C-alpha positions, 0 to 999 in steps of 0.5 A: 486560253487553256492552261498547258501541262505544268513542267516538272522543275528540279527542286534546288535547296536553298539555305540562308545565313540565318538558317532559313531553308527553302526549295527554289524551282530550277528550269534548265535548258538543254542547249546554249543559253541566251540569258539567265533569270531568277524569278521572285514572286508576289506577296503571298504567292508560292513559287509553284504558281510560276511553273509555266513562266519558268518553263516558258523561259527555259523553252526560250533558251533561258535557264530560270530559277523561281524563288520561294519567298520566306513563309510560303510553300516549301519555306521552313518558317511560318509567320507568327508572334515569335517568327518575324521578318521584313523587307530587310531580311529579304534583302540581306538573307533571302535574295543573296542565298537564292542568287548564290544557289543559282550561280552555283548551278549555272554560273561561270566565266562563260555564263550568259547575263543574269537578270532578276525578274520581279513580280509585285513585291518580288520586284520591290525587293529585287529593286532594293537588292540591286540598289545594295548590290549593283553588280549582282545582275546585268539588269532588272525586269519588273512585271506588274510591280510598283510602289504602293504609295497611295498617291499613285491611285489618285485622291479618292481611291488613294485615300481609301487604299491608304486607310485599308493598308494602314489598317493592315499594318495595325492588325499585323502589329496587334496580332504579331502577324497578318492573317492575309488568307482570312482577310482576302489579301496575301497569305499568312504574312510576317508583321514587319513585312506588312509594317514596312509595306504600310510605311511605303504606302504613306510616304512612297519611300523604301525605308524598311526597319533595320535597313543598312542601306539608304535604298532611295539614294542607292537606287538613284545611282544604279546604272544597270538596265531596267525593263518595266512592264505595266498591265492595262487595268491592273488595279494593284499595280497601275501604270503610275505605281510602276512608273514610280518604282522604275523612276527611282532608278534615275541613273539607269537605262530604264525602258517602260512598256505598258501592255494593252489588249493590242499587245497581249490577250485579255487573260494576260492583263491581270495582276496575277493571271499573266504568270499562268499565261506567260508566253505573250508577256514573255515575248515582249520581254525577250524581244526588248532584251534583244538578240544579245541580252547584254544590249537593250531593246528598243521601244 
């Protein structure tokens, strides 16, 4: 599959309550919109990686905003011994600022439904944000996003993964940051972010440092609609992991779809590459949301 020319998004300044500055990437539509999406990236992935996804959403009549994660790309911060953040910072500072900026540009009484679309880590934090703010969005779309609880990978593979993730947490604690680019996983990541991530690998629960919400209990009461898409052969987010994350929404209308070569081209069945060839996966998402995105699709 060839990669088409990248669309040119508008750069939308975002400033959080604690002074962090970044530029989200806005993909507007020319005509009436059927739904609105805020896209949250995977760990260590810059917002511009999702330009084709944002462009495809806009072409389908869905204005989209792709967030830039703290510490990546246009972010005014970089992780270091003196500059740290974790999951709770993302929930309390970054997610609300991005969503507020998008609402300021596209919201209003007649605005179409707003959906959070989270990839990998972006889906994890979006889940926590929706648990803390259940009225913030009409629903949640999870793509290649699950928990990193080691039991999702079975005994042998799970124990190996657990040891690798705990080593990552040990390195992050020792250095005060995680040098992901040098180690071949993620990018330069904040210490607490990796420590929070490592804790979930041990016990499968989201209990980030400094949490002001019991996220596990709150997720269980969310009544929004949740669509979960897993990819055949995705070693970083296997079906068991995506089911584990979406299964935490026990009161929600959860719709799961496992995409295989019968559903999308092989180039889309990769934890990261699907976002560079987004149309096949996006076709399933938009079809499942239905002609009226306020009504769930059928599986």
